[in-house]
C-alpha positions in Angstrom: -0.2 0.3 -0.2 1.8 3.3 -0.8 2.2 5.0 2.0 1.3 8.5 1.3 -2.7 7.2 1.2 -1.4 5.0 4.6 -1.2 8.5 5.8 -4.0 9.6 4.7 -6.3 7.1 5.6 -6.3 6.4 9.3 -8.1 8.7 11.7 -6.8 9.8 15.0 -10.8 8.8 16.4 -12.4 7.1 12.8 -12.4 3.4 12.3 -13.7 2.5 9.0 -15.6 -0.7 9.6 -14.7 -3.9 7.4 -17.9 -5.7 6.8 -17.3 -8.0 3.9 -15.8 -10.2 5.3 -18.2 -13.3 7.2 -18.8 -12.8 10.7 -16.8 -15.3 13.0 -15.6 -15.6 16.2 -12.4 -13.0 15.4 -15.2 -10.4 14.7 -14.7 -8.2 17.5 -16.1 -4.8 17.5 -13.0 -2.5 18.4 -13.7 -0.3 22.0 -11.2 2.1 21.3 -12.2 3.7 18.4 -15.8 5.0 17.2 -17.5 3.4 13.9 -18.3 5.8 10.9 -22.1 4.5 11.4 -22.1 6.0 14.7 -20.4 9.0 14.3 -23.3 9.5 11.5 -26.0 8.4 13.6 -25.4 11.0 16.2 -25.0 14.5 15.2 -23.3 15.4 18.5 -20.8 12.9 18.0 -20.1 14.1 14.3 -19.8 17.6 16.0 -17.2 16.5 18.3 -15.4 14.3 14.8 -15.0 18.2 13.2 -14.2 19.9 16.0 -11.0 17.0 16.7 -9.7 18.2 12.9 -8.2 21.2 14.8 -6.5 19.0 17.1 -4.8 17.1 14.4 -3.0 14.1 13.9 -0.7 12.6 16.6 2.1 10.1 14.6 3.3 7.5 16.6 6.0 6.1 14.3 9.6 7.0 13.6 8.8 10.4 12.2 7.2 11.6 15.4 6.7 11.0 19.2 2.9 11.9 19.1 3.5 15.4 20.4 2.7 17.3 17.5 0.2 20.4 18.6 -2.8 20.7 16.1 -1.8 22.9 12.8 2.2 24.0 13.7 4.7 23.2 15.9 4.0 25.6 18.8 5.0 24.5 22.4 6.9 21.6 21.1 10.0 21.1 23.1 11.8 22.4 20.0 9.8 25.5 18.3 10.2 26.1 14.5 12.1 29.5 15.6 15.7 26.6 16.5 15.4 26.2 12.7 16.0 29.7 12.0 18.3 32.6 13.0 16.0 33.2 15.9 17.1 30.7 18.0 18.8 27.0 18.9 17.6 23.9 20.8 19.9 23.4 23.5 19.7 19.7 23.4 19.1 19.2 19.5 15.6 17.4 19.1 16.6 16.8 15.8 17.0 20.5 14.7 21.2 20.7 14.4 20.6 18.5 11.0 18.5 21.2 9.6 20.6 24.4 10.8 23.4 22.4 9.5 22.1 22.0 6.2 22.2 17.9 6.2 18.3 17.7 5.3 17.9 14.5 3.0 14.8 12.5 2.2 16.4 9.9 4.2 16.8 12.4 7.5 13.9 14.8 7.7 14.8 15.5 11.8 12.0 17.6 12.9 10.3 18.6 9.8 9.5 14.9 9.3 5.7 14.6 10.1 4.4 17.6 8.2 3.8 15.2 5.0 2.1 12.6 6.6 -0.1 14.5 9.3 -1.4 16.8 6.6 -3.0 14.4 4.4 -4.1 12.6 7.1 -6.1 15.3 7.9 -7.1 16.2 4.8 -8.4 12.7 4.5 -10.5 13.0 7.9 -12.1 16.4 6.4 -12.8 14.8 2.5 -14.6 12.3 5.4 -17.1 14.7 7.1 -17.5 16.9 4.0 -18.6 13.7 1.7 -21.2 12.3 4.5 -22.2 15.4 6.2 -25.7 15.3 4.4 -26.3 11.7 6.1 -26.4 13.3 9.6 -29.2 14.9 11.1 -29.2 18.7 12.1 -30.1 21.9 11.0 -29.2 23.3 7.6 -27.4 26.0 9.0 -25.3 24.3 11.8 -24.4 21.7 8.9 -23.6 25.2 6.8 -21.2 26.2 9.6 -19.8 23.3 10.4 -18.9 22.3 6.3 -17.2 26.2 6.4 -15.3 24.7 9.3 -13.9 22.1 7.5 -12.9 23.7 4.5 -11.1 26.2 6.6 -9.1 23.1 8.3 -8.3 21.3 4.9 -7.0 24.5 3.5 -4.4 25.2 6.4 -3.5 21.5 6.0 -2.9 22.4 2.3 -1.5 25.8 3.3 1.1 24.0 5.6 2.2 21.7 2.9 2.4 24.3 0.3 4.9 26.8 2.0 7.1 23.6 3.0 7.1 21.6 -0.3 5.9 23.9 -3.0 3.6 22.4 -5.1 1.2 19.7 -3.6 -0.9 16.5 -4.6 -4.4 17.7 -4.5 -6.9 15.3 -3.3 -10.2 17.1 -4.2 -12.9 15.6 -1.8 -11.7 11.7 -2.3 -11.5 9.6 0.5 -9.1 6.5 -0.3 -9.2 3.4 1.7 -7.0 0.4 2.1 -9.2 -1.6 -0.7 -9.1 0.8 -3.2 -6.9 0.6 -6.0 -4.4 3.4 -6.0 -2.5 2.4 -9.2 -3.7 5.5 -11.3 -0.5 8.0 -11.9 -2.7 11.0 -11.7 -3.2 10.1 -7.9 0.5 11.5 -7.6 0.8 14.0 -9.8 1.7 17.4 -7.8 -0.1 20.5 -9.0 2.0 23.5 -10.0 2.6 26.2 -6.9 -0.1 28.3 -8.5 -2.4 25.9 -8.8 -2.0 24.6 -5.4 -2.3 27.9 -4.1 -5.6 28.9 -6.4 -7.0 25.6 -4.7 -6.5 26.3 -1.1 -7.5 30.0 -1.7 -10.7 29.0 -3.6 -11.5 26.5 -0.4 -11.0 29.5 2.3 -13.3 32.0 0.1 -15.8 29.0 0.6 -15.4 28.6 4.2 -15.5 32.3 4.9 -19.0 32.3 3.3 -20.2 29.7 5.3 -18.4 30.5 8.8 -20.1 33.2 11.6 -18.2 36.1 12.2 -17.4 35.9 16.1 -16.9 32.6 18.7 -19.8 33.3 20.8 -22.3 31.0 22.1 -21.8 27.3 20.6 -19.0 28.5 18.4 -16.6 28.3 21.2 -12.6 30.5 21.0 -10.9 28.5 18.6 -13.3 27.6 16.5 -12.4 29.2 12.8 -14.3 32.1 11.6 -15.0 34.3 8.9 -12.1 36.3 9.7 -9.8 33.4 10.2 -10.8 32.0 6.4 -9.8 35.4 5.5 -6.5 36.0 7.1 -5.1 32.7 6.0 -6.0 33.7 2.6 -4.0 37.0 3.4 -0.9 35.0 4.2 -1.3 32.6 1.7 -1.2 35.3 -1.4 1.1 37.6 0.6 2.9 34.0 -0.1 2.4 33.9 -3.3 3.4 37.3 -5.0 6.5 37.0 -2.7 10.0 36.4 -4.8 10.1 32.4 -4.1 6.7 31.7 -5.0 6.1 34.4 -8.0 2.7 32.9 -8.1 -0.1 36.1 -7.9 -0.2 39.7 -7.3 1.2 41.9 -4.5 -2.3 43.8 -5.4 -4.6 40.8 -4.8 -2.7 40.1 -1.6 -3.6 44.0 -0.1 -7.0 43.1 -1.3 -7.1 40.0 0.9 -5.4 41.8 3.4 -7.5 44.8 3.8 -11.0 42.2 3.3 -9.9 41.0 7.3 -9.3 44.8 8.2 -12.3 46.1 6.7 -14.4 43.8 8.9 -13.8 45.9 11.5 -13.6 43.7 14.5 -10.3 42.9 15.0 -7.4 45.8 16.6 -3.8 45.8 18.4 -4.1 44.5 22.0 -3.1 47.2 24.5 -3.1 45.2 27.5 0.9 45.0 26.5 3.2 42.8 24.2 4.3 40.3 26.6 0.9 40.1 28.0 -0.7 39.3 24.5 0.8 36.0 24.8 -0.8 34.8 28.2 -4.8 35.1 27.6 -6.2 34.4 23.8 -9.2 36.3 24.3 -8.3 39.4 23.0 -9.2 41.7 19.7 -6.1 40.9 18.0 -6.8 37.1 18.1 -8.0 36.1 14.9 -7.4 32.3 15.2 -5.7 30.7 18.4 -5.1 27.3 19.7 -6.2 26.8 23.1 -5.0 24.2 25.7 -6.7 22.1 28.1 -5.9 21.6 31.8 -4.0 17.9 32.6 -3.7 17.6 29.0 -0.3 16.6 29.3 1.0 18.9 26.9 4.7 20.7 26.7 5.3 22.9 29.9 6.8 25.9 28.6 8.3 27.4 31.8 10.1 24.4 32.7 11.2 23.4 29.1 12.6 26.7 28.3 13.5 28.1 31.7 17.1 29.1 33.1 19.2 26.5 34.5 19.8 27.9 37.7 15.8 27.9 38.3 15.6 24.3 37.3 14.7 24.8 33.6 16.0 22.5 30.3 17.1 26.1 28.7 15.0 24.5 25.5 14.8 27.3 22.7 17.5 30.1 23.1 17.9 32.7 21.6 20.9 33.6 19.0 23.0 37.0 18.8 21.7 37.1 15.6 18.3 38.0 16.9 19.5 39.9 19.7 21.4 42.4 17.6 18.7 43.1 15.1 16.5 45.0 18.1 16.9 48.1 17.8 17.4 50.5 20.0 13.9 52.8 21.5 15.3 55.5 19.4 14.3 53.4 16.4 18.2 53.1 15.2 20.0 50.4 14.9 22.7 49.1 17.1 24.9 49.4 13.8 23.9 53.4 13.6 26.5 55.6 15.8 24.1 58.0 16.1 21.8 55.3 18.0 22.9 56.0 21.7 24.0 51.9 21.9 26.6 51.0 24.5 28.3 47.7 23.6 29.2 47.9 27.6 26.0 48.3 27.9 24.2 46.1 25.2 21.2 45.5 26.8 20.3 49.3 27.5 17.7 51.3 26.0 16.4 48.4 23.3 13.1 47.8 21.2 10.8 47.3 24.5 9.6 43.6 22.6 13.4 42.7 23.3 12.9 42.9 26.9 9.5 40.8 26.6 11.0 38.2 24.5 14.7 37.2 25.9 16.2 36.8 29.3 19.2 38.1 29.0 22.3 38.7 32.1 20.3 41.4 34.2 17.4 40.8 33.6 14.7 40.2 36.4 13.0 37.0 36.8 10.7 35.8 39.1 12.6 37.4 41.8 15.6 37.3 41.2 18.2 38.0 38.7 19.4 36.2 35.4 23.0 35.6 35.7 24.9 34.6 32.2 27.9 35.7 33.3 31.3 33.9 34.4 32.9 33.0 36.2 29.9 32.0 38.9 27.1 32.9 37.2 24.1 31.6 38.7 22.7 30.9 34.9 26.0 29.6 33.3 27.8 26.7 33.4 29.0 27.2 36.6 25.9 27.2 38.2 23.3 24.3 39.2 21.9 21.8 36.4 24.7 23.1 34.4 23.5 20.9 31.7 21.0 22.7 30.5 23.2 25.7 30.7 22.2 28.2 27.7 24.5 27.7 24.2 23.9 31.2 23.5 23.7 33.5 26.9 20.1 33.9 26.8 16.8 32.1 27.3 13.4 32.5 25.8 11.0 34.8 28.2 8.2 35.2 25.4 4.8 33.0 26.2 6.0 32.5 30.0 4.1 32.8 32.3 5.5 33.6 35.6 2.5 32.5 37.3 3.1 29.2 36.6 5.3 27.1 39.1 8.5 26.4 37.0 9.6 23.1 38.7 7.2 20.1 39.0 4.4 22.2 36.6 2.8 18.6 36.0 -0.9 19.7 36.0 -0.5 23.1 36.7 1.1 25.2 33.7 1.4 25.3 30.6 -2.6 26.9 29.7 -1.2 29.8 27.7 -2.4 30.1 23.9 -0.8 29.6 20.8 -1.6 32.2 18.1 -1.8 30.8 14.3 -3.0 34.2 13.3 -3.3 37.5 15.1 -4.1 41.1 13.5 -0.4 42.2 14.0 0.1 40.2 11.1 -2.7 41.0 8.5 -1.3 44.7 9.2 2.1 43.4 8.0 0.9 41.6 5.7 -1.1 44.4 4.1 1.8 46.9 4.7 4.1 44.5 2.6 1.7 43.8 0.0 0.7 47.7 -0.1 4.4 49.0 -0.3 5.3 46.2 -3.4 2.2 47.3 -5.1 2.2 51.0 -4.6 5.1 52.1 -2.7 4.8 53.6 1.1 3.0 56.0 1.6 -0.1 55.7 -1.4 -3.7 54.5 0.1 -4.7 51.6 -2.3 -8.2 51.4 -3.3 -10.5 50.9 -1.1 -8.8 50.8 2.0 -7.9 53.7 4.5 -4.2 52.9 5.2 -1.2 53.1 3.4 1.6 50.6 4.1 3.2 53.6 6.5 0.2 53.8 8.5 -0.5 50.6 8.7 2.6 49.3 9.6 2.8 52.4 13.0 -0.5 51.0 14.1 2.1 47.4 15.0 5.3 49.7 16.0 3.0 52.1 18.7 0.9 49.5 20.2 0.7 50.5 23.7 4.2 49.7 25.8 6.0 49.3 22.8 5.8 52.4 21.5 8.4 52.8 18.6 8.8 55.9 16.7 6.3 56.5 14.1 8.0 56.0 10.5 8.3 59.4 9.0 6.3 60.2 5.5 9.1 59.9 2.4 10.6 56.7 2.7 11.6 55.0 -0.3 10.1 51.5 -1.4 13.4 49.8 -0.4 13.6 51.8 3.1 9.9 50.7 3.1 10.8 47.0 2.5 13.8 47.0 5.1 11.3 48.6 7.9 8.6 46.3 7.3 11.3 43.1 7.2 12.3 44.6 10.7 8.8 44.4 12.4 8.0 41.0 11.0 11.5 40.1 12.8 10.9 41.5 16.4 6.5 41.1 16.1 6.4 38.2 15.2 9.8 36.4 17.0 9.2 32.9 18.0 5.7 32.2 16.3 6.9 30.1 13.4 6.9 32.9 10.6 10.7 33.5 10.2 11.6 30.3 8.5 9.0 31.2 5.5 9.5 34.8 5.3 13.3 34.4 5.1 12.7 31.8 2.1 9.9 33.1 0.5 12.0 36.6 0.4 14.7 34.1 -0.8 17.1 35.9 1.7 18.0 32.8 3.0 21.3 31.9 1.6 22.3 35.2 3.8 20.7 34.8 6.7 20.6 31.2 7.2 24.7 30.9 6.6 25.8 33.3 9.6 27.2 31.6 12.1 25.0 30.8 15.0 25.9 33.6 17.4 25.9 33.8 21.2 27.7 35.5 23.9 30.5 34.9 26.2 30.2 37.5 29.2 33.1 37.4 31.5 32.4 38.9 35.1 36.0 40.9 36.7 35.5 43.0 40.1 32.4 44.7 39.0 33.0 44.9 35.1 31.8 43.0 32.5 33.0 42.0 29.1 31.3 41.0 26.2 33.1 38.5 23.7 31.1 37.3 20.4 30.9 33.3 20.1 29.5 31.0 17.8 27.0 28.9 19.7 26.2 26.2 16.6 29.1 25.2 14.8 28.5 24.4 10.9 25.1 26.7 10.1 24.5 26.1 6.3 22.1 26.7 3.7 22.0 25.5 0.5 19.4 26.4 -2.9 17.4 23.3 -2.8 16.5 24.2 1.0 14.1 26.7 0.2 11.8 23.9 0.0 11.8 20.6 2.0 12.5 17.3 0.8 9.4 15.2 0.8 10.3 11.9 2.7 12.2 9.3 1.1 9.4 6.5 2.0 6.8 8.7 0.4 8.6 8.5 -2.7 9.1 4.7 -2.7 5.8 3.7 -1.4 4.2 5.5 -4.8 6.5 3.3 -6.9 8.4 6.6 -7.3 5.5 8.4 -8.9 5.6 11.4 -6.9 8.6 13.8 -7.8 10.7 15.0 -5.4 11.8 18.5 -4.9 14.8 19.6 -6.8 17.9 18.9 -5.3 17.5 15.9 -3.2 
């Protein structure tokens, strides 16, 4: 059986009943799963099945350990940031081979589960879409569930597209183990444009069916019209980008404007750091919520400093630290910025302090000490096997009210933002600048690229200087890329941004930087270091390789990405 379809046909809560065999004493009704007939006969059970599609497929094989949390890898031990110039994972967790350019179809490391889990999710959605008319419930409610399923399926395709390029489009087909799957056309990859057009069309259909708000029985976390339109905005921004070259900047502007024009979302005013502790706010468009006592990763212990009992997981790189501007809006390389290399963490963009723990930062009633000799969060401190290799620890997403040690069942309930309004504004700003320039208000909009960007820069508690009028398109492009770099840090955007901009050959070939801080009496000296040897990026790495097992299982009918 071809493995691509083996991945598609199994579901976390659905098992297809095989009824063609004669009944005998070996025919035992499984007690660990629900049959198709039971799901379709019970409207509440069917809705639970649909809702479970958000959770995602938890692969239990050599490519995954069963902890994939839904669509993305947020809150895994190693975050997607640790495949980029944002961070490195302290103890590898299958990330270093990606950082070092060793990806191969036979060894895809942390990225190995995307193909299989996505197609399994698509198959599960197709089952529900094909059978929803058999379920007894009101027409309007069926429409909402159908919109939800089309959104989830489109999200799966979006994940495939941004990692592999053109993909195999399954339509509404539901393949089973007994099907003849020898048709060559079943393994043909659509073009990148065809793949994006399909996903965008599905999102348009979803947006027409989904409710505007999460209220009543449509709980926070379920897809809405805004979520579908915002994901469309992301896809069309990607489509217009240099790597894709499969769409227009004008179309990306229109898509982002459709979200802005809902007049539903705004920039959260309660502080940048607090935003990531509660997903129920006006900036939230599509968010993953975590259930107490569900056994998912606990951020505080997974990423906390070693002297606090943390494991020092995703460690910010000096590459990212150096890119944070001063709070006057100037780069630290600007001699007029006021940057002091002997006091490097003073006066920086306030998002720096909400994102990164650095030497001297206040934390849980104490102070971070990464200096040597003797710093409690350095190799001279307790649990030195967890010491940061970069000199920094992650602060973003952390809730200091949760216990760091022995957190099981008592922590880890922060939301994970798949899409928030700041991203939509940044999508709009980028597309508008490329299509019209920094200060032109596109047709049908009330914002220019510059004014949209300033809404993000000047959120309460950040208050970076407003960008002035008159910036060139190139200057504005640089400003937008800076904002995406710091505003969306650790939110799984950087990996895709540097690729779609085709600058990964620059950013991902720079050494993984860290800092060595030496204390001599009351004086600290700062020396840069390489925290992870051998970072390497080649042209072929703009797309992931399709796992070799998938190619082989199709009798080599699936076309591999170039260079692998």
